[in-house]
C-alpha positions in Angstrom: 158.0 -26.4 78.3 156.3 -29.3 76.4 153.7 -26.9 75.0 156.3 -24.7 73.6 156.9 -27.4 71.0 153.4 -27.4 69.7 153.9 -24.8 67.0 156.8 -26.8 65.7 154.9 -30.0 65.5 151.9 -28.1 63.9 154.2 -26.5 61.3 155.9 -29.9 60.4 152.6 -31.6 60.2 151.2 -29.0 57.7 154.4 -29.3 55.7 153.9 -33.1 55.5 150.1 -32.5 54.5 151.1 -30.1 51.7 154.0 -32.4 50.5 151.8 -35.5 50.4 148.7 -34.1 49.0 150.5 -32.4 45.9 154.1 -33.3 45.6 154.4 -32.4 42.0 153.0 -29.0 42.2 155.9 -26.3 42.7 153.8 -24.1 44.7 152.9 -26.8 47.2 156.5 -27.9 47.3 157.6 -24.4 48.1 155.0 -24.1 50.9 156.0 -27.5 52.4 159.7 -26.6 52.6 158.8 -23.1 54.1 156.6 -24.8 56.8 159.0 -27.7 57.6 161.9 -25.3 57.9 159.8 -23.2 60.1 159.0 -26.2 62.3 162.7 -27.0 62.7 163.5 -23.5 63.6 160.9 -23.2 66.3 161.9 -26.5 67.9 165.6 -25.6 67.9 164.8 -22.1 69.5 162.8 -23.8 72.3 165.7 -26.2 73.1 168.3 -23.5 72.8 166.6 -21.5 75.6 166.2 -24.6 77.8 168.8 -23.8 80.6 169.9 -27.5 80.4 170.7 -27.4 76.8 171.7 -23.9 76.0 175.5 -24.5 76.6 175.4 -27.6 74.3 173.3 -26.1 71.5 174.7 -22.5 71.5 177.6 -23.5 68.8 174.8 -24.7 66.5 172.8 -21.6 66.7 174.4 -20.1 63.7 174.0 -23.1 61.4 170.3 -23.3 62.4 169.7 -19.9 61.1 169.9 -21.5 57.8 166.3 -22.9 58.5 165.1 -19.5 59.3 166.5 -18.0 56.1 165.0 -20.9 54.1 161.6 -20.4 55.7 161.5 -16.8 54.4 163.1 -17.7 50.9 160.8 -20.6 50.4 157.8 -18.5 51.0 159.0 -15.9 48.3 159.6 -19.0 46.0 156.1 -19.8 46.4 155.0 -16.4 45.3 157.4 -16.6 42.3 156.0 -19.8 41.2 152.6 -18.5 41.7 153.5 -15.6 39.4 154.3 -18.1 36.5 150.6 -19.3 36.6 149.4 -15.8 35.8 148.5 -14.4 32.4 150.7 -11.6 31.2 148.7 -8.3 31.3 149.4 -6.0 28.3 152.1 -3.4 29.3 152.9 -5.4 32.6 156.3 -5.0 33.9 157.1 -8.7 34.7 160.7 -8.1 35.7 159.6 -5.7 38.6 157.6 -8.4 40.4 160.1 -11.0 40.0 162.9 -8.7 40.9 161.2 -7.6 44.2 160.8 -11.3 45.2 164.4 -12.1 44.4 165.5 -9.0 46.4 163.5 -10.6 49.3 165.4 -13.8 49.0 168.6 -12.0 49.0 167.6 -10.2 52.1 167.0 -13.7 53.7 170.4 -14.7 52.6 172.0 -11.6 54.3 170.2 -12.5 57.5 171.8 -16.0 57.3 175.3 -14.5 56.6 175.0 -12.0 59.5 174.0 -15.0 61.8 177.1 -16.8 60.8 179.3 -13.7 61.2 178.0 -12.7 64.7 176.4 -15.8 66.2 176.9 -14.6 69.9 175.3 -11.1 69.0 172.4 -12.9 67.5 171.8 -15.0 70.5 172.4 -12.2 73.1 170.4 -9.3 71.1 167.9 -11.0 68.7 166.6 -14.4 69.7 163.9 -14.2 72.3 164.9 -10.5 72.7 162.2 -9.7 74.9 162.9 -12.4 77.5 166.4 -11.2 77.6 166.1 -7.4 77.6 162.4 -6.5 78.0 161.1 -3.8 75.8 164.7 -2.3 75.8 165.7 -4.8 73.1 164.5 -2.2 70.3 167.3 0.2 71.4 170.0 -2.4 70.9 172.1 -2.0 67.7 172.7 -5.7 67.5 169.0 -6.4 67.4 168.6 -4.4 64.2 171.5 -6.1 62.5 169.3 -9.1 62.3 165.7 -7.5 62.3 166.4 -5.3 59.3 167.1 -8.0 56.8 164.0 -9.9 58.1 161.8 -6.7 57.8 163.2 -6.1 54.5 162.3 -9.7 53.3 158.8 -9.1 54.7 158.4 -5.8 52.9 159.4 -7.2 49.6 157.1 -10.1 50.1 154.2 -7.8 50.8 155.0 -5.9 47.6 155.1 -9.2 45.7 151.8 -10.1 47.1 150.3 -6.7 45.9 151.8 -7.3 42.5 150.2 -10.8 42.4 146.7 -9.6 43.4 146.9 -7.1 40.6 147.4 -9.9 38.3 144.1 -11.3 39.5 145.4 -14.8 40.6 143.2 -18.0 40.6 140.5 -17.2 43.3 141.6 -20.4 45.3 145.3 -19.2 45.3 144.1 -15.8 46.2 142.7 -17.1 49.4 146.0 -18.7 50.3 147.8 -15.3 49.5 145.5 -13.4 51.8 145.8 -16.1 54.6 149.6 -16.1 54.5 149.6 -12.2 54.5 147.6 -12.4 57.8 149.8 -15.1 59.2 153.1 -13.4 58.5 153.2 -10.8 61.4 152.2 -13.5 64.1 154.9 -15.7 62.9 157.6 -13.1 62.8 156.5 -11.8 66.2 157.0 -15.3 67.7 160.7 -15.1 67.4 161.1 -12.0 69.6 158.1 -12.2 71.9 158.4 -13.7 75.6 158.6 -17.6 75.0 155.1 -18.3 76.6 153.4 -15.8 74.4 155.6 -16.7 71.4 153.9 -20.2 71.2 150.5 -18.6 71.2 151.6 -16.1 68.4 153.1 -18.9 66.2 150.1 -21.1 66.6 147.8 -18.2 65.8 149.8 -17.5 62.5 149.8 -21.1 61.6 146.1 -21.5 62.1 145.5 -18.3 60.1 147.3 -19.9 57.1 145.6 -23.3 57.7 142.1 -21.8 57.4 143.3 -20.3 54.0 144.8 -23.7 53.0 141.6 -25.4 53.9 139.5 -23.0 52.0 141.8 -23.5 49.1 141.5 -27.2 49.0 137.7 -27.0 49.4 137.5 -24.7 46.3 139.7 -27.1 44.4 137.4 -30.0 45.4 134.4 -28.1 44.3 135.9 -27.4 41.0 136.8 -31.1 40.7 133.2 -32.1 41.5 131.9 -29.6 38.9 134.3 -31.0 36.2 133.4 -34.5 37.0 130.0 -33.8 35.4 131.7 -33.6 32.0 133.8 -36.7 32.4 132.9 -40.4 32.5 132.8 -41.9 35.8 135.1 -44.6 34.4 137.7 -42.0 33.8 137.7 -40.8 37.4 138.1 -44.5 38.4 141.0 -44.9 36.1 142.7 -42.0 37.7 142.0 -43.2 41.1 143.3 -46.7 40.3 146.3 -45.9 38.3 147.2 -42.4 39.5 147.0 -39.2 37.5 150.4 -39.5 35.8 149.8 -43.0 34.3 146.2 -42.2 33.3 147.2 -39.1 31.3 150.6 -40.0 29.8 151.1 -39.4 26.2 150.3 -42.5 24.3 149.4 -43.7 20.6 146.0 -45.4 20.5 143.4 -46.5 18.0 140.2 -44.9 19.1 137.0 -43.6 17.5 136.2 -39.9 17.4 132.7 -38.4 17.1 132.0 -34.8 16.0 128.6 -33.2 16.2 127.0 -29.8 15.8 123.8 -28.2 15.2 122.7 -27.2 11.8 121.4 -23.7 11.4 122.6 -22.5 14.8 124.2 -19.4 13.7 121.1 -18.0 12.2 119.0 -19.2 15.1 121.2 -17.6 17.6 120.8 -14.3 15.8 117.0 -14.6 15.7 116.2 -15.4 19.4 117.1 -14.0 22.7 120.6 -14.8 24.2 118.9 -16.4 27.2 117.2 -18.8 24.9 120.5 -19.6 23.1 122.0 -20.3 26.3 119.3 -22.6 27.4 119.5 -24.5 24.1 123.4 -25.1 24.5 122.8 -26.1 28.1 120.2 -28.7 27.2 122.2 -29.8 24.2 125.3 -30.3 26.3 123.5 -32.1 29.0 121.8 -34.5 26.4 125.0 -35.2 24.7 126.8 -35.5 28.0 124.4 -38.1 29.4 124.8 -40.4 26.3 128.5 -40.1 26.4 128.7 -41.0 29.9 126.5 -44.0 29.5 129.1 -45.5 27.2 132.2 -44.5 29.0 133.3 -41.9 26.4 135.1 -38.6 27.1 134.1 -35.2 26.0 137.3 -33.4 24.6 135.8 -30.1 23.5 132.9 -27.8 23.7 133.0 -25.2 21.0 129.7 -23.4 20.5 127.5 -25.9 19.2 130.1 -28.3 18.3 131.3 -31.2 20.4 134.1 -33.6 19.9 134.1 -36.8 21.8 136.8 -39.5 22.3 135.7 -43.1 22.4 138.6 -45.3 23.8 140.7 -42.7 25.5 141.8 -42.2 28.1 139.7 -45.1 29.1 140.2 -48.1 26.9 136.9 -49.4 25.3 136.8 -52.7 23.4 134.7 -52.4 20.1 135.2 -48.6 20.3 133.9 -48.1 16.6 130.7 -50.1 17.3 130.4 -48.0 20.6 131.0 -44.8 18.8 128.3 -45.6 16.1 125.7 -46.5 18.6 126.7 -43.5 20.6 126.2 -41.2 17.6 122.7 -42.9 16.8 121.6 -42.1 20.4 123.0 -38.5 20.4 121.0 -38.1 17.1 117.9 -39.5 18.8 118.1 -37.3 22.0 119.0 -34.1 20.1 116.2 -34.4 17.5 113.7 -34.9 20.3 115.0 -31.6 22.0 115.2 -29.7 18.7 111.4 -30.0 18.2 111.1 -28.1 21.5 113.6 -25.5 20.4 112.5 -24.7 16.9 110.9 -21.3 16.1 109.1 -20.3 12.9 111.8 -19.6 10.0 114.8 -20.9 12.1 114.8 -24.7 12.3 117.7 -26.5 13.9 119.2 -29.8 12.9 122.1 -32.2 13.9 124.9 -33.5 11.9 127.4 -36.2 13.1 130.8 -37.5 11.9 132.5 -40.6 13.1 136.1 -41.6 12.3 138.3 -44.3 13.6 142.1 -44.4 13.6 145.4 -44.1 15.4 145.9 -40.9 17.4 148.3 -39.5 19.9 146.7 -38.7 23.2 148.1 -36.9 26.3 148.1 -33.8 28.3 149.0 -30.3 27.0 149.0 -26.8 28.3 150.7 -24.4 30.5 151.1 -24.2 34.2 147.8 -22.4 34.5 145.8 -24.8 32.5 146.1 -28.4 31.4 143.9 -30.2 28.8 143.7 -33.7 27.8 143.7 -33.9 23.9 143.9 -36.1 21.1 146.0 -35.3 17.9 145.9 -36.8 14.5 144.2 -37.2 11.1 141.4 -39.1 12.6 140.3 -36.1 14.7 140.3 -33.9 11.6 138.5 -36.5 9.6 135.7 -36.8 12.2 135.3 -33.0 12.1 135.4 -32.9 8.2 132.6 -35.5 8.1 130.5 -33.7 10.6 130.8 -30.6 8.5 129.6 -32.5 5.5 126.6 -34.2 7.1 123.0 -33.1 6.4 120.5 -32.8 9.1 120.1 -36.1 10.8 123.0 -37.8 9.0 125.7 -39.7 10.6 128.7 -39.9 8.3 131.5 -42.6 8.9 134.9 -43.3 7.4 135.7 -46.6 5.7 137.6 -47.9 8.9 134.5 -47.4 11.1 132.3 -49.2 8.6 134.9 -52.1 8.5 134.3 -52.6 12.3 130.5 -52.3 12.4 129.6 -54.0 8.9 128.3 -52.3 5.8 124.6 -53.2 6.3 122.5 -50.1 6.5 125.0 -47.6 5.0 125.4 -46.0 1.6 128.6 -44.8 0.1 129.4 -41.2 -0.6 131.9 -39.4 -2.8 135.4 -39.3 -1.2 136.3 -36.2 0.6 139.8 -34.5 1.0 140.8 -34.1 4.7 143.9 -32.1 6.1 146.7 -34.4 7.1 145.5 -37.2 4.8 147.0 -37.2 1.2 144.3 -39.1 -0.7 140.6 -38.4 -0.7 138.9 -40.3 2.0 135.9 -42.7 1.1 133.0 -42.3 3.5 129.5 -43.7 4.2 126.2 -42.4 5.6 124.1 -44.3 8.1 120.6 -44.4 7.1 118.4 -42.5 9.3 116.1 -45.4 9.9 118.9 -47.9 10.5 119.6 -48.8 14.0 123.3 -49.3 13.2 123.9 -52.3 15.5 121.4 -55.0 16.2 120.2 -54.9 19.8 121.3 -58.6 20.2 124.8 -57.9 18.9 125.3 -54.4 20.1 128.7 -53.8 21.6 129.1 -57.2 23.3 132.1 -56.2 25.6 130.9 -52.6 26.5 127.9 -52.2 28.6 126.4 -48.9 29.5 127.5 -47.5 32.9 124.6 -47.3 35.5 
C-alpha cells in the first residue's frame, strides 16, 4: 500500500520545485498549484480506498473533489498565462483561444459541482471504477456524469495547446507544452485504472512532464550562459548576492554613459559581402565587450554598428567618469587595431566615441515576453549626440565628465544642442595621443576584473 503514495509524493515534490525555483513567474505558479493539487488528490484517493479508512473519509470525498478540479483548472491557467507571452499574429482571433481555455475551466467547475451534488454516485461509479466494476464501468450512466466534464476539460485543453503551438511559443515553453500533452492521458487514466496499475500510470505521466520540465530549465540555463557573455561578471555576482529584484529595481543614479559606432559603416556594408559585414560586427562586438567586461561596465544596447555602455549601473563604480574615459580610450585603441584588418580599398572604417556623465533613471522595462535593463535620461541622449559628432578616432566628452577627470589633454569644442537639454551643451575632445589618465593615477578605486 505504501508504494501507492509515491505518485502523490512525487507530484508534491515537483510542485515545491516549481514554486521555489521561480515563485514570481505566473506560469510556474500555475504549474506548482496544479501539481500540488494533483498530489493531494492522489493521496486522498489512496486513503479513501483503504478499507480501514473508507468509512471515515467517505464524507470528505466531495470536498476533496475541489483539488481534482483545481488540478485541471490550474493547468489551463498555465496555458492562458503562456498565451500572454506570445506576440499577436496579424488577423489572429485572440478571444477564441482564451475562450476555449476558459470553457475548459468551466468544465472543471462542473465536475466539482457534480461531485458535491452526488458524492455517493461519484464514489460508487467513478473513483477507481475498474476496481469496483471491471470493464463494465463504461456502461454505467453515473460514470459518465463525472467523466464527461473531465473529458471536455481535456479536449478544451488540447485545442488550447494547438492554438498555442500555432502562435510559435518560446521553444523552451514548447517543450513543456509537448511534455504536458504526453503526460495528460497517463494522469487521467490513473483515476480509473486498477489501483496497482494506477500508481504506475500516474508516475509515468509525472515523469513524462518532468523530462520536459528539466529540458525547459536546461534550455533556460544555456540562454543564461550565452547572455552572460554580454554582461560584466560583477553584474552576475550582484544578482547572486542581492537577488534579481533588488539588483534590477528602478533607481536614480549618477553614472557615465559611453556611445560608440563605426564611421563609414553603411557604405562599407554595401560594398562588401554580407559574411564579411557579419564577421566585422562580431569581432567589433567581441573587442568592445572584452574592454567593457574588464572595467565592470554593462552593455545596454547593440544597434548595428552602434554600442551603448553604462558605467556605474547596475553595478556601482567609484570614479565612474574616469573609468568611462579610460574605457573609451581602450575601445578606440582595440577597434582601430581591428579596423586596419577590415578596411578595403575605397571604403575605410573609423571609430567615434561620446562620453556623458549625469543622473539617469535605471530599471527594468518590457513585457512578459521580454525584459530589458535600461537607462533613461538626458545623459544617454548626450552621449549618443557626442558620438554622432565625433570624427574618426575622436572621443568627445561633456563638461561634467571633464570636471571629474581633469582638463589636461582636452580641447574645447563649440556647444551642441541635445534633446532634453534646454541650453547648448559645452563639450571637449580628448586628444588622440593623450592617454586621458596617467597610469599612476588611473581609477584608483576601480581595478580591472581578472
